[in-house]
C-alpha positions in Angstrom: 139.0 -28.2 113.1 140.7 -31.2 111.8 140.0 -31.8 108.1 139.2 -35.5 108.4 135.5 -35.8 107.4 133.2 -36.7 110.3 135.7 -36.1 113.1 134.9 -34.2 116.3 138.0 -34.3 118.5 138.5 -31.8 121.3 142.0 -31.3 122.8 143.4 -31.1 126.3 146.6 -29.2 127.0 148.4 -30.9 130.0 149.8 -27.8 131.8 150.0 -29.0 135.3 153.8 -29.8 135.7 155.9 -27.5 137.8 159.1 -26.1 136.2 161.4 -27.3 138.9 164.4 -27.2 136.6 163.6 -23.5 135.9 163.1 -22.5 139.5 159.4 -23.3 139.8 156.2 -22.0 138.3 154.3 -23.0 135.2 156.5 -24.1 132.3 153.9 -23.3 129.7 153.9 -19.7 130.8 157.5 -19.2 129.9 158.0 -17.1 126.7 159.6 -18.1 123.5 160.3 -15.3 120.9 157.7 -13.1 122.6 154.9 -15.6 123.0 154.2 -18.0 125.9 154.7 -21.6 125.2 151.1 -22.3 126.1 149.9 -19.7 123.6 152.0 -21.4 120.9 150.4 -24.7 121.7 147.0 -23.2 121.6 147.7 -21.5 118.3 148.9 -24.8 116.8 146.1 -27.0 118.0 143.0 -24.7 117.8 142.7 -25.2 114.1 143.0 -29.0 114.5 140.6 -29.6 117.4 136.9 -29.0 118.0 137.6 -27.0 121.1 140.4 -27.0 123.7 140.6 -27.3 127.5 143.5 -26.8 129.9 144.3 -29.4 132.5 146.1 -27.8 135.5 146.0 -27.9 139.3 146.0 -24.9 141.6 144.4 -21.6 140.9 142.7 -21.6 137.5 142.7 -17.8 137.4 146.3 -17.8 136.2 145.1 -19.2 132.9 142.1 -16.8 132.5 143.7 -14.8 129.7 143.5 -17.8 127.4 139.7 -18.0 127.6 139.6 -21.8 127.9 138.0 -24.1 130.5 140.5 -25.2 133.1 140.0 -28.7 134.5 141.9 -30.0 137.5 142.8 -33.6 138.4 140.3 -35.3 140.6 142.7 -38.1 141.6 144.6 -37.4 144.8 148.3 -36.8 145.1 148.9 -35.6 141.5 149.7 -39.0 140.0 151.0 -37.5 136.7 149.7 -37.0 133.2 147.3 -40.0 133.3 145.3 -38.1 135.9 145.1 -35.1 133.5 144.0 -37.3 130.7 141.4 -38.9 132.9 140.1 -35.4 133.9 139.8 -34.5 130.3 137.9 -37.6 129.3 135.5 -37.1 132.2 135.0 -33.4 131.2 134.4 -34.3 127.6 131.9 -37.1 128.6 130.0 -34.5 130.7 130.2 -31.4 128.4 130.8 -32.8 124.9 128.9 -36.1 124.8 129.0 -36.0 121.0 132.8 -36.4 121.1 134.2 -40.0 121.2 138.0 -39.2 121.2 140.2 -36.6 122.9 143.6 -35.4 121.8 146.1 -34.8 124.6 149.2 -32.7 124.2 151.9 -31.5 126.5 151.6 -27.8 127.4 155.4 -27.3 127.0 155.8 -28.4 123.4 155.7 -25.2 121.4 156.3 -26.7 117.9 153.6 -29.4 117.6 152.8 -30.6 114.1 150.1 -28.9 112.1 148.9 -32.3 111.0 149.0 -33.9 114.4 145.3 -34.7 114.7 144.9 -35.7 111.1 147.7 -38.2 111.1 146.9 -39.7 114.5 143.2 -40.2 113.6 144.1 -41.6 110.2 146.4 -44.2 111.8 143.9 -45.0 114.5 141.2 -45.7 111.9 143.5 -47.6 109.5 144.8 -49.9 112.3 141.4 -50.1 114.1 143.3 -49.1 117.3 141.8 -48.0 120.6 144.6 -45.4 121.1 147.2 -43.5 119.0 150.4 -41.8 120.1 153.0 -39.7 118.5 156.7 -40.6 117.9 159.8 -38.9 116.5 163.4 -39.9 116.3 162.5 -43.4 117.3 161.1 -42.2 120.6 157.4 -42.3 121.5 155.7 -39.4 123.2 152.9 -41.0 125.2 151.4 -37.8 126.5 150.7 -36.7 122.9 148.0 -38.9 121.5 144.3 -39.8 121.0 142.2 -41.3 123.7 138.9 -43.0 123.6 136.3 -41.4 126.0 134.7 -44.8 126.6 137.9 -46.0 128.3 137.7 -43.4 131.1 136.3 -45.8 133.7 139.0 -48.4 132.9 141.6 -45.6 133.2 140.2 -44.6 136.6 140.4 -48.2 137.8 144.0 -48.4 136.7 144.9 -45.1 138.4 143.0 -45.4 141.6 142.9 -49.1 142.3 145.9 -50.5 140.5 148.2 -47.4 141.1 149.3 -47.3 137.4 151.3 -44.2 136.8 153.2 -44.7 133.6 151.2 -44.0 130.4 152.9 -46.8 128.4 152.0 -49.3 131.0 148.4 -48.5 130.6 148.4 -48.1 126.8 150.0 -51.5 126.4 146.7 -53.1 127.3 145.0 -51.8 124.1 145.6 -51.8 120.4 147.8 -48.8 119.9 148.8 -46.9 116.7 152.1 -45.2 116.7 152.7 -42.4 114.2 156.3 -41.2 113.4 157.2 -37.6 112.5 160.5 -36.4 111.0 162.9 -34.5 113.2 164.2 -32.2 110.5 164.4 -29.2 110.4 163.3 -29.6 114.0 161.7 -32.1 116.3 158.0 -31.1 116.5 157.8 -32.6 120.0 160.7 -30.6 121.4 159.8 -29.7 125.0 161.2 -26.9 127.1 162.3 -28.3 130.4 165.3 -26.1 131.4 166.5 -22.6 131.0 168.8 -23.9 128.3 165.9 -25.4 126.4 164.2 -22.0 126.3 167.3 -20.5 124.7 167.3 -23.4 122.1 163.6 -22.9 121.5 164.1 -19.2 120.7 166.5 -20.4 117.9 164.1 -23.1 116.7 161.2 -20.7 116.6 162.8 -19.1 113.5 162.9 -22.5 111.8 159.2 -23.1 112.7 158.1 -19.8 111.2 158.4 -17.7 114.4 
């Protein structure tokens, strides 16, 4: 659980992307230093969130070993991470009505910050923002952020009716807090997209404590 008093923030791991640059399959199921990327993400976020779910399309049984709910997109044609975020907001509204915010994180980022939820929530509150996103090295990471459950109908309208696909095009409509993290000794938002990235991640795992 995050240590900010009064917070109740579940998390969604966006694990639906196919690893085309690695020959297909689920990127989060690739292993780094003996553990799957997804397990590393879960281990990093479980202490920060009031529960986790996985957003993925296809057969949910392939994630059964993780013991988490698997929620598929309900917007046709796999329109990208916004659809996964929408699926998570709808799931939380139905199953966790006490929660007002949801953390989203990419399922292929094995070194996420241990203070991710704390800093995003502190910035959102301090700036009275509707949304908060992470940044490092001067680059924002729009799939890693806090989302207001109450905006789910507006997000569905943007996806289904307006055909919005880019996250930053949607977030630009709302007050947005951006939180910067240092990139030394490693970028906590490093993501494994290629075979070469997996090799680099094996090296970085030692800097991250294994």
